[in-house]
C-alpha positions as CSV (number, residue, x, y, z in Angstrom):
1,M,81.4,138.4,110.1
2,S,84.0,141.1,109.7
3,E,84.7,142.4,106.3
4,K,88.4,141.4,106.7
5,K,87.4,137.8,107.4
6,E,85.0,137.7,104.4
7,A,87.7,139.1,102.2
8,E,89.8,136.1,102.8
9,Y,87.3,133.9,101.0
10,N,87.8,133.1,97.3
11,E,84.3,133.9,96.2
12,A,84.6,132.2,92.8
13,L,85.9,129.0,94.3
14,Y,83.2,129.3,97.1
15,Q,80.4,129.5,94.4
16,K,81.9,126.7,92.4
17,F,82.1,124.4,95.4
18,F,78.6,124.9,96.6
19,A,77.2,124.6,93.1
20,L,78.3,121.0,93.5
21,V,77.9,120.3,97.2
22,G,74.7,120.4,99.2
23,T,71.5,118.4,99.5
24,P,69.6,116.4,96.9
25,E,66.6,118.7,97.4
26,E,68.8,121.5,96.3
27,G,69.7,119.6,93.2
28,K,73.3,119.0,94.3
29,R,75.3,116.0,93.3
30,I,77.5,115.6,96.3
31,S,76.5,115.8,100.0
32,Q,78.4,118.0,102.5
33,A,79.3,114.9,104.5
34,R,80.9,113.2,101.5
35,A,82.7,116.3,100.4
36,A,84.0,116.8,104.0
37,Q,85.3,113.2,104.0
38,A,87.0,113.6,100.7
39,L,88.7,116.8,101.9
40,G,89.8,115.4,105.2
41,Y,87.7,117.7,107.3
42,S,84.6,117.3,109.5
43,S,81.1,118.2,108.3
44,G,81.2,121.1,110.8
45,V,84.1,122.7,109.0
46,I,82.2,122.6,105.7
47,S,79.1,124.1,107.4
48,A,81.2,126.8,108.9
49,Y,82.8,127.5,105.5
50,K,79.4,127.6,103.9
51,N,78.3,130.2,106.5
52,K,81.6,132.1,106.1
53,S,82.3,131.6,109.7
54,Y,85.2,129.3,109.5
55,N,88.0,130.4,111.9
56,G,90.6,128.0,110.7
57,N,93.2,128.5,107.9
58,I,90.9,129.4,105.0
59,K,93.8,129.4,102.5
60,V,94.7,125.8,103.3
61,L,91.1,124.7,103.2
62,E,90.5,126.4,99.8
63,E,93.7,124.9,98.4
64,R,92.2,121.5,99.2
65,I,88.9,122.4,97.8
66,D,90.5,123.7,94.6
67,A,92.5,120.4,94.1
68,W,89.4,118.3,94.9
69,L,87.2,120.2,92.4
70,K,89.8,119.6,89.7
71,R,89.8,115.9,90.4
72,E,86.0,115.8,90.3
73,A,86.0,117.6,87.0
74,R,88.4,115.0,85.6
75,R,86.2,112.2,86.9
76,L,83.2,113.7,85.1
77,E,85.2,113.7,81.9
78,R,85.9,110.0,82.1
79,V,84.5,107.9,79.3
80,E,81.4,105.9,80.1
81,I,81.8,102.4,78.6
82,P,78.4,100.7,78.3
83,T,78.1,97.0,79.3
84,V,78.2,95.1,76.0
85,A,76.9,91.6,75.5
86,T,80.1,89.8,74.6
87,S,80.4,86.1,73.9
88,V,82.0,85.6,77.3
89,M,79.0,87.3,79.0
90,E,76.6,85.1,77.0
91,Q,78.5,81.9,78.1
92,I,78.5,82.9,81.7
93,H,74.8,83.8,81.7
94,R,74.0,80.5,80.1
95,A,75.9,78.6,82.8
96,I,74.1,80.5,85.6
97,T,70.7,79.9,84.0
98,I,71.3,76.2,83.9
99,A,72.4,76.2,87.6
100,Q,69.3,78.2,88.5
101,D,66.8,76.2,86.4
102,D,68.1,72.8,87.5
103,A,69.1,73.8,91.1
104,D,72.5,72.6,90.1
105,I,76.1,73.6,90.8
106,A,78.0,75.5,88.1
107,V,81.7,76.2,88.3
108,I,83.1,79.1,86.2
109,V,86.8,79.7,86.0
110,G,89.0,82.1,84.0
111,D,91.9,84.4,84.2
112,A,91.7,87.8,85.9
113,G,90.3,90.5,83.6
114,T,88.2,88.3,81.4
115,G,84.9,89.9,82.3
116,K,83.6,87.4,84.8
117,T,82.5,89.8,87.5
118,T,80.9,92.2,85.1
119,A,78.9,89.3,83.7
120,L,77.8,88.2,87.2
121,R,76.7,91.7,88.1
122,Q,74.7,92.0,84.9
123,Y,73.0,88.7,85.5
124,E,72.1,89.7,89.1
125,A,70.7,93.1,87.9
126,E,68.6,91.5,85.2
127,S,67.3,88.4,86.9
128,H,66.0,89.8,90.2
129,S,66.4,86.3,91.7
130,A,70.2,85.9,91.8
131,F,72.2,86.7,94.9
132,L,75.8,87.7,94.3
133,V,78.3,87.3,97.1
134,G,81.9,88.5,96.7
135,V,84.5,86.9,99.0
136,D,88.1,87.7,99.8
137,P,91.0,86.0,101.5
138,S,89.8,86.9,105.0
139,F,86.5,85.0,104.7
140,T,86.0,82.2,107.3
141,K,82.9,79.9,107.3
142,N,81.2,82.2,109.7
143,T,82.0,85.3,107.7
144,L,80.6,83.6,104.6
145,I,77.4,82.5,106.2
146,T,76.9,86.0,107.6
147,E,77.5,87.6,104.2
148,I,75.1,85.2,102.5
149,A,72.4,86.0,105.0
150,R,72.9,89.7,104.5
151,V,72.8,89.5,100.8
152,I,69.5,87.5,100.7
153,G,68.0,89.7,103.4
154,V,67.7,87.5,106.5
155,D,68.4,88.3,110.1
156,V,72.1,87.7,111.0
157,K,71.5,87.8,114.8
158,G,72.1,84.7,116.9
159,G,74.3,81.7,116.5
160,M,75.3,80.2,113.2
161,T,72.8,77.3,113.4
162,A,70.0,79.8,113.7
163,V,71.3,81.9,110.8
164,I,71.8,78.9,108.6
165,S,68.2,77.8,109.3
166,R,66.9,81.2,108.2
167,I,69.0,81.0,105.0
168,V,67.6,77.6,104.1
169,E,64.0,78.6,104.9
170,A,64.3,81.8,102.8
171,L,65.9,80.2,99.8
172,R,63.6,77.2,99.7
173,E,60.7,79.7,99.1
174,R,62.5,81.3,96.1
175,D,63.4,80.3,92.6
176,A,66.9,81.6,93.1
177,V,70.5,81.1,92.5
178,L,73.5,81.9,94.8
179,I,76.6,83.2,93.0
180,I,79.9,83.3,94.8
181,D,82.6,85.4,93.1
182,E,86.3,84.7,93.8
183,A,85.3,81.4,95.4
184,D,88.9,80.2,95.0
185,Y,89.6,82.1,98.2
186,L,87.3,79.9,100.2
187,S,88.6,77.1,102.3
188,D,87.7,73.5,101.6
189,S,85.3,73.4,104.6
190,A,83.6,76.6,103.4
191,L,83.0,75.1,99.9
192,E,81.6,72.0,101.5
193,L,79.3,74.1,103.7
194,V,78.0,75.9,100.6
195,R,77.2,72.6,98.9
196,R,75.5,71.2,102.0
197,I,73.5,74.2,103.0
198,I,72.6,76.0,99.8
199,N,72.5,73.1,97.3
200,D,71.4,70.2,99.4
201,K,69.2,71.7,102.1
202,A,67.9,74.8,100.4
203,Q,67.7,73.0,97.0
204,T,69.0,76.2,95.4
205,G,71.4,76.5,92.5
206,V,75.0,77.5,93.3
207,V,77.5,79.1,91.0
208,L,81.2,79.1,92.1
209,V,83.3,81.6,90.2
210,G,87.1,82.1,90.4
211,L,90.5,81.8,88.9
212,P,91.6,78.6,87.2
213,R,93.0,77.4,90.6
214,L,89.4,76.9,91.7
215,E,89.0,73.9,89.3
216,Y,92.3,72.4,90.7
217,K,91.1,72.8,94.2
218,L,87.8,71.1,93.5
219,R,89.5,68.2,91.6
220,N,92.2,67.6,94.2
221,L,91.2,64.4,95.8
222,R,93.3,65.1,98.9
223,N,90.7,67.8,99.7
224,D,87.9,65.2,99.8
225,H,85.6,67.2,97.4
226,E,84.1,64.1,95.7
227,Q,80.6,65.0,96.9
228,L,81.0,68.5,95.6
229,T,82.6,67.6,92.2
230,S,80.0,64.9,91.6
231,R,77.3,67.6,91.9
232,V,78.8,70.0,89.4
233,G,76.5,70.1,86.4
234,V,78.4,72.8,84.5
235,L,82.1,73.6,84.2
236,L,82.8,76.7,82.1
237,K,86.3,77.7,81.3
238,V,86.2,81.3,80.3
239,G,88.8,82.3,77.7
240,H,90.1,85.6,76.5
241,I,87.7,88.0,74.7
242,K,87.5,87.5,70.9
243,R,88.2,90.0,68.2
244,Q,84.5,90.6,67.6
245,D,84.0,91.4,71.2
246,V,86.8,94.0,71.1
247,E,85.0,95.5,68.2
248,K,81.7,95.6,70.0
249,I,83.1,97.3,73.1
250,L,85.0,99.9,71.1
251,A,81.9,100.6,68.9
252,A,79.9,101.4,72.0
253,V,82.1,104.4,72.5
254,W,83.6,105.2,69.1
255,S,81.3,104.1,66.3
256,S,83.8,104.5,63.4
257,L,87.3,103.3,64.0
258,T,89.8,102.2,61.3
259,K,90.9,98.6,61.2
260,E,94.4,99.7,62.2
261,T,93.1,101.4,65.3
262,V,91.0,98.4,66.3
263,D,94.1,96.2,65.7
264,A,96.1,98.5,68.0
265,F,93.5,98.3,70.8
266,A,93.3,94.5,70.4
267,A,97.1,94.0,70.5
268,V,97.4,96.0,73.7
269,A,94.4,94.4,75.4
270,S,95.7,90.9,74.7
271,G,92.3,89.3,75.3
272,S,91.7,91.1,78.6
273,V,88.4,93.1,79.0
274,R,89.9,94.9,82.0
275,T,93.0,96.0,80.1
276,L,90.9,97.1,77.1
277,T,88.5,99.2,79.2
278,K,91.4,100.8,81.1
279,L,93.1,101.5,77.8
280,M,90.0,103.1,76.5
281,G,89.9,105.4,79.5
282,R,93.5,106.5,79.0
283,V,92.8,107.1,75.3
284,H,89.8,109.2,76.1
285,Q,91.9,111.4,78.3
286,L,94.5,111.9,75.6
287,L,91.8,112.7,73.1
288,G,90.7,115.6,75.3
289,I,94.2,116.8,75.8
290,N,94.9,116.7,72.0
291,R,91.5,118.0,71.1
292,M,90.8,114.9,69.0
293,E,87.4,113.3,68.4
294,V,88.4,109.8,67.4
295,P,91.5,107.7,68.4
296,D,94.2,106.5,66.0
297,P,96.9,103.9,66.4
298,E,99.4,106.6,67.6
299,V,97.1,107.7,70.4
300,V,96.5,104.1,71.4
301,A,100.3,103.4,71.5
302,T,100.9,106.5,73.7
303,A,98.0,105.5,76.1
304,S,99.4,102.0,76.4
305,E,102.6,103.3,77.9
306,L,100.5,104.3,81.0
307,L,99.3,100.7,81.6
308,M,100.9,97.8,83.4
309,K,100.5,95.0,80.8
């Protein structure tokens, strides 16, 4: 490479970038492919930049690299909020345990942000015999069956009848439970399919989790769900987090907060775990900017202005 071309490189930025980007064997945290995708370039461009043989506009590339490195630095500074055993989590785990032990159907409903999904993921991680399926509005019956098969690890090739047979065979051999998150998005026929295939044929516990409208959908006689509702052994209505739960979550990050500060967090969170954790993240950022160690009510109030409540 010509000295002129090499002089165009920002050596300090170059070293900083490749201190982070590379292979795991080199002890690097981010792969070149992932960095290239984040920057909007091909892997070939990053390789050429690494070899200092890139013939494109180096200035533009390095401007993107600089901005990306700053974003990554901010991400690393984000507060890590440990998973805390709240009363909501304990209730949800108890409901899932009953469904699994009795091969029953449990229905768990609650408003958005109450910690349902976090509790489901925690149960899945700890039990090693729970299969969690997350659905969305685009799910059809076929999509649901394919996703269930994928999650429990059976072949998805062939027609639906063949896939269903594999699911039933696989689940009958396991002491498992199938958890469907955001089940309120499922159609009536998809819900009935889950009952018939998973609970009836596979004799496996089922947990349906969603917003309060899921209960209404199951109770609505026009939808002909009498067979499903009669099988429900547990109905758990998840409420907002309690004051003691707020204190537990806050203490996992800041061990000594004044009552006034806890009150400020609780008031903004309004019973939502999601709002509380987002608020904690914003507060942590403000603490760094203001060089403070522990939040106070004023910092909480300032951070709350950045949230949609």
